[in-house]
N, C-alpha and C positions, 0 to 999 in steps of 0.2 A: 404518359404519366405511368409512374412505375406499377408493375403487378401487384395486389394486394393492398397498394395502397399506401406500403411503406416509407415512399418518396415522395416528396411535393415538385412538383413541375416548377419554374420559373414563368413570370407574369411578364408578357413580351408585348410588344407596340402591333396592333393589327393595321388593317387599310384603311383610308380615310383619317391619319394622322388621329388614332386614338391614343389618348393617354392612359396608361395602365393605374389600375384599381390600387389604394392603400390602403382602404378602409378596415383592417381588418380589425384594429381595435375598437371599435365602431358597430359594427355587423356583420351576420354571419350569412350561409345559406344552408337552407336545410330542406330537407324532403316533407312535403304532405299529401298523407293519405287521404283515401273517400272522406274520411272521418275528419278533414283537417285538423289532425293531433299529427305533431311534429316530429319527427326523426331524426333526432341530430347523431349525426355520423361522428365517430371519435377521429379527432386530427391527426392524424401520421406523423405529420412536419414538424416542422419548429414551430415553437411559441412567438417569433421576435416580432412574427406581426408585417415583416416587411413586404411579402407577397400574399396572394388571395386566387388560391386555385380550388379545385372540386377534389376533396382526398379520397373520393369514396368507390368500390371495387363496383365500378358498372360493366356490364358487360356490352359490347356492342349490339346487342339488339336491344337492348332498352337505352338505345340513347334519345330516342325519340320520345318518348314518356317521359324521360329525365326533363326533359325541358318544359315540357308541360307541368311538372311536378314541382319546379325550383322555385322555393318563393324566397322572399327578404323577410332576414327578422331579427333578432337582437346581439349582443355579443353571446358568444360563447361564456359561460359559466363553468369555471372551475378554479380548483385551489392550487392550483399549478404555480398562479404569477399572485396570489392572494395572503399564501400563508407566511410568507417572509417578511409582510408589511409589519406583521406584530413582533416580531423579532426587539425584543428588547436593549439589546448589545449582543456585541460578543461573549465566547462563553470564556469566562474567568480560568484562571490556570489554578489549581490546587494550590502550589505554592506562595498565590499572592499574598502581600501584606505579613509576611513573616518573623515571628516575634526573635529575639536574642538566642532565648532554647531553643527554640524549632531548627535555627540557622544551625547552631551546632549540633543539635541532632543529625540535619543533613548531610553536614559535612563528616561523620562520622560512618553515614550511612553511605557515601558515595565512595569514601576511601575502602569499605568493602565491595562493595558491587561493579565501583568503574574502573578504579585503579589498581587492583589487584593485578592486572596482567602486564601492566607498564613497570609496574613496581619490584616486580619478580625476575625482571631481566637481567640484574647484576647479576644475577645466581649461573647465567649461561654466555654472555654475550661475548665476555675475553674467552671464554674456554673454547668455545668455537670459532671464536674469528683467528687465536693461532693454534689451533689444530689445523687450521685449514692453510694458515702463514706463516707458520713456525717463525720466534722470535732469532732473530740474530745479533740484535745490538739493541743498547737503551734509545736509541731514536725510535726506531720500531716501535718501542711502547709507546712515546709523545707521538707518535703519527696513528698508533694505532687510537689512543686514547684522543687526540685531536677531529680525530674521522668518527669517533661516537660522540664527542659532546656536541658537536655540529649538525649530527643527524637528531640528534636531542631536538636542539634548538629549531630548524628547520622543519623538521616532519610532526611531531607530536604539537611543538609549543607555536610557531608561525601558521604551518597549515590548517590545524585541527582546531586547535582555542580559539585564533587569533581568527580563522577566516571559515574554516568548515563547520563550528556549532553553529556559525549564525546563518547556516543554509537551512536551520532547521523549518521544518514543516508545523505551526504549531505546539513546539515543544517535541516534535517524533527525528529520529536520527535515523540513518543507515539508508542505505540504497535504494530501497523500495519507498523512504519518505520523498526522498530528492525528486525521485519520478514521481510519485505523484503528485510534490510541486510545481514538477514541469507541465503534466496533465493537467491541472486547474488552468493554466494561462496560455496553451496551448493544444490544441485535440488531437492529440498523438495513439491516444488509446486505440488499439488494435478493436477491444471488443465495441460494436454499435448502438452503446446501449445508453448514451450522452440528452442529456436533454439541458436546453437553456434554463429551464428552472433549477438547476442544481446547485448555479453563479449567484442562486439570488439564497444561497443559505449564508447565516452568517458569519461563519466560520472560515468561508471561502477566503473574504478579505484579501482581494484581487487589487493588485495596483495594473492600472490597465497602461499600455505604454504607450507616452507621451505622441504628439504628433509632433514634435521635433524630432523625437529618435527614431526617426525611420530604419536606422538598422535594427531596433527591438520588432518594429513591426514586419519589415522583410525577412526575419530569423523566423517571428510565430508563421509569417505565412507558407515560409518554405518548410518548415517542418509540419504543417497540418494539410498540405499537399501532395506533401512526398511520400509515398507508401515505404519506400526506401528507407530512409529516415524515419520511419518510427518505428520498422525494424530492425534498424541497426540498433537503436537509444536501446529497446525491450530487449534486444539480444543481451548487449553491453548491462544492461542491467539483473538479466535474470546470469549474464556470468559473473558477477559481481556478487551475488547473493550466493551462491552456489562456493565462491570462494569463503565466505564469510560462517555458511555452516561447514565445510573442511575446517575452516579456523574453530570453530567447536568441537571438531574431534582433535585435532594438533595440538592446541595450548594446553588441556589437559596432560595429556603423556608427555608433554617437554616441562611442564612448569613441576610436575610429579616426580618423571625420574631424575631430573636437576638437584629437584630437593635433597631427595632420597641418595642419591650418590655421593653425597658427603661425607656419610660416613665409612667412604674407603680414606677418608683422612687418616680419623681419628682411630679407626680398626682396618687395621690392613688384611688382615682373614677375608673380609666381606668382599664375596664375588658379585659379578654381577647379575649372576640367576638370581642372587637373594634379593637382589636391588628390584630386578624386576617382579618377583614376590610381594615385595611391601607396596609398588607401585600399584600391583593389579588391586590390592587390598584395599589403598586409599584410593584406587577412584571407585571401589565398590559403593564406599563409604560418601564418599562426596557425591554420586549422584543419588544416592540413595538420601539424602539430608535437604535434595531441592524442590522435593514439594512443599517445603516449609514456607517458603516463599522468601521475597527479596525481601521485604521490613523486619519480619521476625529473625533470617539469617545474617542481615546485611546490622543489624543494633547488635548480633552477638560478636559479628566480626570486624567491625567496623575498627573500633578499639583495639583489638589484637592487630590488625593490619598497621594503623597508628605506632604502635611500639616497634612494628619491623620498622615502616620507613626511618624512625628515630633511631633504631639501631644501625640503620643503615646508614645514613649520618653520623652516627657516634663515630662507630668503627671507620667512616672516610677519615674526619677530624685526625683520630688516634693514628691511622698509618700517617696519616701527612705531615703529623710533628715528631715521629717516633722514625719514620724511615726516609723519604727525600720529597719535600716540599717543593722543589722544582718542578713538577710534573703541572702546575699549574701555567707555565708559560705552553700548554699543550692550547692553551686558549687564542693562542695565536695560530690563524688558520694556515699561515706559512708551510706549516708543520706536516699539511696534509699533501702542500705538493712537492715534500723532502721527500714524503713517504712513498710516492707516484715515484719520484723522480729515481730512487736508489734502485726500485725494484715493481714496476711497472704491472708485471702480471700477477705477483706475489700480491701485491696491494689490492688489484682487481677482485681476487678469486679469495679477498677477506671482505669484500664489502657483504657476502653472504652474510656470514656473523654479525658483521657492524648495524646491518640493520634490524635484529632480535631485539634491540634495544631502544626500538621503536616500536614493538609489538605493543599491540594493546593500543593503539590508537585510535583504530576503528573502533575498537569496545568503546572508547570514550564517547564515538557520536553516536553508534548502534546503540546504547543504553541511556540515550539520552531524553529517553521516555519518562524514565524513572525519577529523574532529579532536573531542575531548572538549571538553565545555563550557568549563569552567574556563578552560582555555588560551585560549577565544575573548573570552570575558567581560572574562580579565585585559591580555592583546594591545590591545582596543578601549580598554578605558579608560586606561590608562597611556603608550599610546604613540597607535595611531590615533587617537583623537578630541583630543588636542591637540594634533597635527598638524594636523587638519583644522583646527580653531579656528583656531591662529596663522594657516594660510595665508589661511584666509578676512578673519581680521583685518588683514593682510598689504594684499590688493587693495584693502578697503575706505582704507586709511590711504594708499595712493598715487595712489586715484584721489580724495580729500579733497583731496590738495596738489597734485596736478599733472593732474589735469583731465583724463586719457589718454584713447585710445579702451578704452568701456565694455565693448563688445562682445569686447575681446580683453583684457579685463582682466587675465587670467596671463599672459598672456605678454609684454604689455607692463609689465607691474610685475617682473620679472625683470633684476638688478642689472646694467649693465655689463660686456660681458667674461664674464657667466656664461651667456647664450642659448642658446649650441651646447650645451654638456655640460647644461645643463638639457633642452632643448628633445630633443635623443637621450635622457634618461631619462624624460622625461613620454612619448617614444612608446614606448617599452618597455613602462611602466606601461601605458599605453592596451591593449597588445597582455593584458597579464596581467589587467588587468578583462574584456576581452571572456573567456577563460576561466572565468572565475569564474561567470558563468552560463549558458557550456555545462556546467561540470559540474552546476551546479543543475539543467539540464534533464537530464540523462541522471539524476540521481537521483530527479528525478521520474517521468519517465516509465515507468523501472525499477519502483517502487512503483505505479506506477498500472497499469502489465500483469501485476506479480505479483495481484492483486485480482480481473481480469476486466473493465478500463478504458481498457484500450488495446491493439490489434495485439501480438502477441509479436514482438520483435524480435532480431535476434541481439547477447548481451551480449558485449562482452571484458572480463575481469578483469585489469586495469595492474597489480596489487600481489599477491604472493607473502604476505605479511604482511597486509594492511587488506583485508578481503573487500568494505567499500565502495564500493573506488575505479574505477571502474567507464569503459566510452568505448562509445559506440554506435554502430557507422560511418553506415548510415544515418541517423541524427536528424542527424550532424556534417555529412554531406554537405548533408543538406536546410536545417540552417543555415547554411551555410556561402553556399548557391546564392541564398535569401531577405536574407539581409543584405545580397550584392551589388546585388540587386536594389534592397532600400532604399536601397541609398547611390548607387544609378545613379538612380533615379528621382526622391527628393528628397534634393536635396546640401546643401539648408539645414540648419543647427545647429538653428535656433529649429522650425521644421517635425518633423527627427526629434525635438527635446528634448518636445515637444507629443506625438509618438507614445509616445515611453518616460513621459511622464507617466501618461498613460490606463494601459500596462501596471502600471505600479508601484500606482499607487490602486487597480486592480483586484483585485489579489493582495493588496493588506493588505485592504481588506475584508474580502477574505473569509476571512483568517486571524484579523484583530479579531474576529469573528460565530466562529468555530470553535474560538479560544481562551475563550472564552466560555462556549459549553459545556462546557470542561473543565474552567472553572472552578466551573460550577453541578454537574457530574455526577461529578466525579472529584476535583477540589480541595476542593469541598466548602466555598467561602468565604462568607464572610457575604455577604446579597445584596446591602446598598447600597455592598459595596465593588464586586461583579459591577458594578453597574446603572452604578456611575462611572466603572468601567473603557472597558464597551461605548459608554455615551454620549460621551463625551471622545472618545475616539479613532474611533468611528463620523461622530463630529459632525465632528472634524476633516479628516478623509480624504474626508468628502462634501462637504467644501468647495473640498480638492484638485482632488478629480475635477470640480465644477462649474466652475471653472478652463481645465484640461483641455481639456474637452469644449466651450469657447465657441470655439476651432482648431480646430476637427476639420476645417472645411472649406480646410485649407488642406494636407491630404495627410498628415495622420497617421489618417484613416477606414482608410488599409491597415493598418494593425496591429489595429483592431478586426474587420476583414474576416479578416484571417489569422487572428485568435481562436477569431474566431468558426468557420472551418471546422475548427479543431483542435476547439473543442466540438464542434459533430457530429458529427466521427468517433469520439471518444470515449463520445458519448449513441448513436451506431449501435450502437459494438461492444456495449457494454453491454446496451443491449436485446438485440439479435441472442443474445447468451450468456444473458441470464438466458432467454429464451423458448426456447432450443434445450435448452438443461439443465433447464426446467420441461417440455420435452414428450418426452423422456427417462422425467425420473419417471415421465410420467402411461404410458407404450408400454413398461414396462418388464415382463417377464417375471412370469408367476405363480409362484409357489412351485409350485404346485399342479402344474401342467404339469410341472416337475421330478420331482415325486412321481411322478405316473403313467409317464413315462418309465423311470424305475427307475436304478440305479446307471451302467447305462451309457452314460444319455443318450440308448437309441432308436440308437446308432450305436457306432463302433468304437471303444474306447480304446487308442492306442497309445503307449507307454513315451514319457514324456519331464513336462516342465512347461511348459505354455502361460501365457506373461503374458496377459493381454488387458486391455490399456489404456481402462481409460472416466471418465468425467468425475463417475460418480454416487458417493455417498458411502454409499447404500443401496439395497437391491433390486439385481437380478438386470437389466443390460442389457438390452434389446432386440434390441441388434447379436448377442448368446450367440445367441440363437436364429440369427439368420441367419447364424452359422458355422456352426451343427449342420446344418441344411440345405444349406450352400454345400458344405461341405467332406466328403470321401468317411470320416472319422474326426478326433476331438478327442485331445488327450494325459490321459494317465493322470492327472492333476494337471492346475488347471486354476486359476490366481489369479487373480482380477478388480484389477486394480492401480489405485489413480485417483491423479495427481499433486493434492496438494490444498494451496495453497496458504491459511494461516491469518494472523490479524490480529495478527501478531507479527513482531519482524525477525528473530529468530532462533530455529530449534528445534533444539535439543542435539541431537545424532547418535543416542544413546541414545534418543530420544524419537522418531525419526523417522517408524518403522512401526508402524502399530498393526493388528490382525490377527482375524480374525472369521471361525468355521469356517460355512458358508451351510447345507450340508445335513449329514447324517448322516454320518459316520465312512468308511461306503462307497461315499458319492459323491467326495471327496477335491476338493473344491469350500473354495475361502477366498478372503476379502476381503481385500486391504493395502491401506492408505492411507497412502501416503509424503507427509508432511507437509512443506511448506517455508515459514522467513519470508519476508516479503519481500527480505531484506538476504543469504541463504542465497545459494549458490554451489553450481550442479549442474555440477561439473566431473566427479564420478565418471561414469569409461566405465563399457560394460554390464555387462563381467566384474565391476568390481568393485561395479555397483549388483545383480548376480544374486549376489554371495556375499553383500554385507551383508543382502538380502531374504530368503534360504534358511537362512542365520543366526537373524535374528531369528525368521521360520514354527519352526524347530526349537525355538529356545526358548520359543514361545509351546506349541507341542505339548509338550513339557513343563511348564510350569506347567501344562497344561489337565488333563493326566494327575494333577499333584498335589491340584491342588482338588477331583477326583471322587472322590480317594483319600480326602481327607479329608472329604470330605462324605457318601462311603460308611460311613464309622469313624462318622461323629456320627448313622445313620440309629436305631443300636439306643436312642438315648436318647429315641427320638420314640415308641416303643408305646404310650405312654397318648394318644397322638393319634387311633390309630384306634379307640380305645373313648369318645371322644368321638361325642355324640348331634349334633353340629354337623356337617354333612353339606357339601361344596361344589356349588354350585347355578351352574349357566349358562344362564344369562337368554338371549331371546329375541335379545335386541341384542349377544350374544357376552360381555357381561363375566360376569364371574366373583363369588362372595359366600360368605362363611362363613354360615351360617343354615339355616335349617329351609324344607324346600322349597314353593312359594308356585305359584299357580295361572300353567301359562305355561311353567314352567323347568325344566329335564334335572337329573335329580341324576347326579352320579359318586361312585363310592363312592370308597376309597382303597384302593390295592394298597398287600400289604403289601410293605413294600422290607427286612425281615429277612433275606426268604430268597430269594438272589438266582435267575431264571432259570434252568431248566433249560440249560445247553452255553451258560453268561456266564463267555465267557472272562477268565481272570485280567487283572487288570489291566497288571499290568508286562509282561506275554507282548504284551497288547495295545501300546502304548506301542512295545517295541520293534517290533514288526512294522510298527506307520505309520512307524517310524522310516528303518526300512531299506525302504520301498516311499520314502519321499522320498527319500535317497540312489540306490536304483536311479531314478528319474526324473528326479533330476540329471547323473548319470551319461550318462543317453540324449538329455540335451540341453537347450537350453531355448530356446524359439521364441516371439517376440512377436509376439500377435495385435494387430493394430492397424484399430479400427473407425471408421472415417471418417462419424460422423453432419452430415451438409448437412441443413438447412431453406430451405422455398419456401412463401411463402404461398400458401394455395387459392385457387381461381380466383374463388370470391363475396369475399372482402377486399377492405377498401378501398385507393383506389386509392395511396393514401403509405406501405401498409403493403407492396405489393406491391413499387414502388420499393423504400424501405428493405433490405428483406429479399430478394429476387431479386438484384438489380443492386449497391447500396452496400456492402450485409454479405456478403454473398458474394462480391465483389471482395475485402474486403479478408481473409475466410479464407481465399481460392485464394493470396493473396501472404505473408499473414505467416507466421511463421516455426512450421513445426509441433513440435509439443512433445514427437514423438518424438528430435527431429534435438540434443538435448542431448544423448542418450546415443550415440557410436559405433559403433552396431547394424548389421554385415554387413546385408546385402541375402539375405543365404542364410540368415537367422536370421527374414525378415519373412516373413509372410501379413496381405494390406491387404485387408479386405473395406467397401465403402462403403454408407451407406442413406441413402436421403430422408424427410425427416418433412415431414408439409405440417401448417401451423401455422394 
């Protein structure tokens, strides 16, 4: 049996052919003290009921007394398994049953929020391509155009719109949403705080792999048993997320500077320094209005971006008609082959610029939380993609006929007299595009923070209707400062475009890997299809990545450095959080200590309710012992509250709280796990939180009494059990069996349950007394007991571990947002104690 009772031993067969007892669902084992009162120890193992062992913290010196005090009684009553029975159905989507008017409203919002990035790619794609690989003939233009068209078809359309968007986690997109989806189907999270009751949340919606698909089961088993694979998946997720955040820096820089530099076409006197100054001013304005939220800003900029797409398509049609409509032959992919055949090195080098036409693809997935999948798919297929293709066809037609400046392909192709209106619209669209990746960055950081992979930050919810629309002030200003530094240090669109390509290909490859896992584990698609998908897209994205990495010395290394720093921050936070949790599990209080202290816990019990916040989902936290030795008294009712994020987007309100009694009734100690999804809004103030918690506790106590009453009614039917020669045995390893006694095993006879012990209180009276005790404690007041557990590396630890834990992780914990900050608790209701663990 593991120390502190954190693990549950497995029941095995004993001597004499004893059969393993599997009646966890019907009976349990408790201690009985001298007054015949039951001391029920909290189960620190799984709830699945497959095995039965003793889970208590028993010192070896007390084993003899253990056998004499162990009695058989009814099942453990807790809400870990019953709360989910009351769930009427899945959480409804915010967009269900949308009317026609609301659908149009959503389309405009989608344009303004999701498609700004990919929509402004014609501003710079050809410019960067032909800067990296200059035009030598018209055939090069056709080849480059064909490459762009099929990149648009393969990556944004086929990969993201038709495949990746379907791998959403109940409407949530992004790398962490994929990771959360995989974590629900396979236990690959490195933080050991999962409970079987989590899978009973209605929003889990698990599709259990079918028995005939052995491949899915084997993959699931391999992921769950291989620590290396768990770490690999997490590392890839963190790397992909760092690339998304890096995208949030480089997208505003690239979009804004590409739009502003169009001034050089109409006003040759404009210098590059002027372009940089105007771009910086644009960026400051852009990030300043971000706090007004997606709904408000999206409604305003949605129509503006609709005008942009219409202008893009209109200019494309004009240039096709006026200049050279023969460019439509670029739809024949044979021209890509000819393009590479003429000069493979130059064509390969131009791939770094070609990739920019697909920028924003990941934003469509990461911003999925804001809008329904169907709206994004329809808007892209019927509006965004046709306008983009027409825009690229028009630019190619202009270059074929006029041989204009290829580094300013878009602005040079604008018809006479239309430059300034289009320039203004293009600049406005560039600002919109910059917001697209910023909102995607907010979503990714919130998701990563919820599952313990990013320090907690202040999150502002900007919409009363849609809880996925958020704003993170610290990240907003951090992105603004980083974008300004990037614009000022790398003024060349070619170099910024190369950095852009590095960030985009990195996150695309991570998404391909995770979607492949989803296909194998969850969708259960046939193996040839999965292999084709993964090899094709990973191969294509690797080719793009090799091209952009060839120009890394130009200054784009800055984005790699930025991504690496973010990756290290997330790795350190995840490592420190995992180490802290594991240490708290090892150092938790022994249940035997509580039993020896008695109902008064060795101190004075004052009226009131104490909510002790901790991160443990099982066991009594060591910080509680610190409270007992530090404070002159403790409250008459103690509730261990654990705020836990589960790998779902939303936890319905009626499934929020789970309760379990930690000790016997006389102790008045409960455990409460408050479960949240990574999309949930924790807006409730402390008064509402207290009310919900106490109402749920009262409901639990009533349910517990009802179940115990039903159990006692059924005891009369078990009279034959006493006459059964089979006896209950407790082996040296604390395993419990049915069978005949063998050497080394103690025998425990079943106590009769038909006649209750003398003085046994009436169940209804006992229920009323406990509810009265709860109400009295509530009237006396609720106090929040906050235990701040910190970790420090031991002196004999490696230097790297000391550096990571004692400095980097400690600095982040000191400056991150405390978990209690989401509840507006008055300082007069707070008691805080700090405790340091040496790891």
